[in-house]
Backbone as CSV, one residue per row, in Angstrom:
resi,resn,N_x,N_y,N_z,CA_x,CA_y,CA_z,C_x,C_y,C_z
1,MET,87.849,102.527,81.425,88.258,101.041,81.417,86.948,99.775,81.301
2,ASP,86.876,99.058,81.115,85.470,98.053,80.704,85.445,97.421,81.944
3,GLU,84.122,97.137,82.512,84.079,96.814,83.362,84.213,95.170,83.700
4,ILE,84.613,94.460,82.425,85.331,93.184,83.003,86.697,93.188,83.663
5,LEU,87.683,94.463,82.965,88.830,94.650,83.397,89.018,95.146,85.251
6,LYS,87.369,95.899,85.126,87.671,96.263,86.577,87.269,95.200,87.724
7,GLU,86.522,94.342,87.150,86.228,93.385,88.097,87.370,92.325,88.279
8,GLN,88.132,92.362,86.914,89.433,91.635,87.463,90.158,92.020,88.187
9,ILE,90.254,93.391,88.372,91.283,93.912,88.847,90.852,94.010,90.529
10,GLU,89.552,94.079,90.731,89.153,93.999,92.118,88.849,92.595,92.871
11,ASP,88.758,91.696,92.108,88.832,90.133,92.260,90.252,89.959,92.948
12,THR,91.627,90.325,91.826,92.567,90.216,92.079,92.961,90.849,93.120
13,ILE,92.913,92.193,93.619,93.303,92.602,95.027,92.480,92.014,95.958
14,ALA,91.172,91.424,96.163,90.566,91.017,97.175,91.186,89.247,97.459
15,SER,92.007,89.003,96.497,92.587,87.522,96.821,93.978,87.301,97.322
16,VAL,94.627,88.368,97.365,95.967,88.786,97.824,96.104,88.406,99.405
17,MET,96.698,87.332,99.734,96.959,87.133,101.179,97.823,87.638,102.011
18,HIS,97.845,87.977,103.324,99.048,88.088,104.053,100.016,87.325,104.350
19,PRO,101.309,87.428,104.131,101.816,86.541,104.085,102.384,85.929,105.622
20,ALA,101.695,86.075,106.540,101.752,85.796,108.092,100.274,85.552,108.552
21,ILE,99.608,86.027,107.996,98.398,85.875,108.902,97.331,85.202,107.491
22,ASP,96.514,84.041,107.845,95.943,83.111,106.904,94.494,84.113,106.490
23,LEU,94.655,85.321,106.016,93.480,86.232,105.439,94.027,86.750,104.617
24,SER,93.141,87.931,103.715,93.789,88.344,102.665,93.690,89.692,103.343
25,LEU,94.623,90.605,102.657,94.710,91.896,103.119,93.422,92.982,102.949
26,THR,92.691,92.913,102.088,90.930,93.024,102.081,90.381,93.006,103.232
27,THR,90.400,91.756,103.831,89.950,91.360,104.783,90.023,91.749,106.260
28,LEU,91.696,91.611,106.119,92.171,92.286,107.289,92.110,93.990,107.262
29,GLY,91.844,94.193,106.403,91.429,95.868,106.330,92.466,96.559,106.075
30,ILE,93.774,96.040,105.737,94.844,96.142,104.999,94.644,97.421,103.829
31,VAL,93.948,96.504,103.192,93.348,97.527,101.848,91.778,98.168,102.112
32,LYS,92.466,99.375,102.265,90.854,100.097,102.840,90.175,100.678,101.793
33,ASP,90.776,101.021,100.456,89.832,101.618,99.583,90.567,101.191,98.063
34,ILE,89.622,101.296,96.843,90.302,101.390,95.922,89.544,102.119,95.206
35,LYS,90.677,102.747,94.300,89.802,103.809,93.074,90.299,103.115,91.838
36,ILE,89.405,102.997,91.001,89.427,102.859,89.230,89.106,103.635,88.404
37,VAL,90.061,104.802,88.206,89.674,105.469,87.211,90.416,105.663,85.787
38,ASP,89.970,104.920,84.621,90.250,104.971,83.301,91.380,103.715,83.146
39,ASN,92.464,103.770,83.425,93.604,102.856,83.653,94.398,103.047,84.775
40,LYS,93.859,103.677,85.568,94.691,103.790,86.704,94.062,103.546,88.049
41,VAL,94.775,102.476,88.918,94.394,101.951,90.081,94.817,102.798,91.421
42,ASN,93.962,103.375,92.225,94.582,104.179,93.542,94.055,103.034,94.482
43,VAL,95.032,102.647,95.598,94.904,101.573,96.507,95.295,102.734,98.005
44,THR,94.001,102.821,98.465,94.858,103.373,100.263,95.034,101.841,101.053
45,PHE,96.218,102.103,101.796,96.363,100.967,102.406,96.277,101.479,103.697
46,ALA,96.121,100.456,104.732,95.765,101.059,106.345,96.770,100.211,107.054
47,PHE,97.670,100.371,107.433,98.392,99.661,108.493,98.125,100.045,109.833
48,PRO,98.291,99.003,110.861,97.878,99.225,112.214,98.807,99.805,112.755
49,PHE,100.041,99.669,112.639,101.163,100.583,113.110,101.898,101.497,112.196
50,PRO,102.333,102.568,112.553,103.470,103.249,111.403,104.691,102.686,111.105
51,ASN,105.265,102.618,110.007,106.691,102.279,109.825,106.391,100.349,110.094
52,ILE,105.528,99.617,109.667,105.223,98.298,109.843,106.728,97.820,108.841
53,PRO,107.469,96.731,109.449,108.558,96.174,108.631,108.279,95.597,106.819
54,ILE,106.947,94.910,107.246,106.678,94.462,105.618,105.845,95.431,105.112
55,ALA,105.398,96.764,105.099,105.254,97.297,104.334,105.099,97.378,102.992
56,ASP,106.664,97.779,102.244,106.902,97.854,101.032,106.466,96.264,100.488
57,GLN,106.827,95.045,101.227,106.315,93.880,100.667,104.839,93.839,100.300
58,LEU,103.898,93.992,101.309,102.448,94.080,101.202,101.951,94.687,99.892
59,ILE,102.711,96.104,99.838,101.989,97.198,98.890,102.531,96.276,97.508
60,ASN,103.524,95.675,97.342,104.107,95.105,96.288,103.188,94.023,95.905
61,SER,102.414,93.270,96.609,102.197,92.141,96.697,100.559,92.715,96.140
62,ILE,100.128,93.696,95.977,98.924,94.447,95.435,99.373,94.931,94.125
63,LYS,100.840,95.789,94.176,101.350,96.418,92.680,101.476,95.376,91.754
64,THR,102.188,94.382,91.776,102.752,93.348,90.814,101.271,92.786,89.848
65,PRO,100.542,92.250,90.939,98.954,91.948,90.041,98.407,93.078,89.353
66,VAL,98.163,93.834,89.725,97.605,95.039,89.236,98.343,95.519,87.527
67,THR,99.473,96.052,87.905,100.489,96.164,86.906,100.344,94.778,86.056
68,ASN,100.189,93.939,86.263,100.785,92.818,85.305,98.787,92.617,84.377
69,LEU,97.907,92.860,84.885,97.034,93.403,83.935,96.578,94.470,83.440
70,GLY,98.001,95.350,83.320,97.791,96.253,82.367,97.532,97.883,82.867
71,ALA,97.329,98.168,84.190,97.083,99.042,84.813,97.798,100.014,85.451
72,GLU,97.881,101.033,85.436,98.749,102.203,86.385,98.387,101.986,87.710
73,PHE,99.536,101.656,88.380,99.301,101.913,90.081,99.602,102.537,90.883
74,SER,99.019,103.441,91.698,99.204,104.262,92.866,98.983,103.765,94.014
75,TYR,98.925,104.719,95.207,98.679,104.322,96.757,99.067,105.124,97.476
76,GLN,98.353,105.172,98.489,98.839,106.213,99.556,98.325,105.180,100.811
77,VAL,99.013,105.654,101.824,99.002,105.107,103.393,98.671,105.748,104.679
78,VAL,97.830,105.045,105.446,97.439,105.597,106.462,97.522,104.798,107.434
79,VAL,97.332,105.141,108.740,97.312,104.440,109.669,95.987,104.334,110.412
80,MET,95.857,102.714,110.802,94.359,102.584,110.735,94.019,103.319,112.251
81,THR,92.427,103.753,112.034,91.777,104.158,113.573,91.768,102.867,114.746
82,GLU,91.535,103.304,116.144,91.629,102.587,116.805,90.591,101.201,116.728
83,GLU,89.170,101.474,116.231,88.533,100.397,116.341,88.934,99.801,114.524
84,GLU,89.651,99.913,113.947,90.306,99.466,112.754,91.322,98.276,113.071
85,ARG,92.094,99.163,114.087,93.442,98.155,114.377,92.554,97.077,115.302
86,GLN,91.737,97.633,116.234,91.349,96.439,117.278,90.758,95.041,116.483
87,ARG,90.017,95.464,115.279,89.500,94.574,114.571,90.662,93.471,113.966
88,PHE,91.602,94.145,113.343,92.758,93.748,112.776,93.440,92.894,113.985
89,LEU,93.771,93.194,115.093,94.554,92.385,115.973,93.504,90.992,116.060
90,GLU,92.727,91.273,116.375,91.401,89.793,116.845,91.810,89.215,115.397
91,LEU,91.507,89.412,114.280,91.630,88.750,113.152,93.147,88.036,113.134
92,GLU,94.235,88.906,113.375,95.479,88.395,113.599,95.651,87.317,114.461
93,ALA,95.086,87.509,115.335,95.117,86.861,116.591,94.773,85.250,116.157
94,SER,93.448,85.257,115.449,92.843,83.866,115.087,93.273,83.506,113.966
95,ALA,93.959,84.127,113.105,94.283,83.337,111.751,95.861,83.291,111.716
96,TRP,96.538,83.375,112.718,98.335,83.811,112.492,98.516,82.466,112.292
97,LYS,99.540,82.619,110.896,100.117,81.215,110.630,102.002,81.444,110.509
98,GLY,102.096,82.365,111.097,103.813,82.669,111.250,104.267,83.060,109.908
99,LEU,105.873,83.654,109.768,106.251,83.601,108.640,106.983,82.613,108.332
């Protein structure tokens, strides 16, 4: 994969906003890691709690623009560490806009 497309994918992922919090998924720590190899993009999502109700919506908000750029998309889900969760909850409280 060329550097321009890799940059486009990274910029696209970085710009995806949370639907209820006025911050990006990357800023919130929900997008924890991105690996791009050839035409495959693998994203690690870290959620503050297991089984959050909008997990599929958040995953699809990254999947759709990535596949629209012509890349293959895969992902895994982990639960945030206690430190990551505290940071997320602080950011959520400061930027909450509601659904």
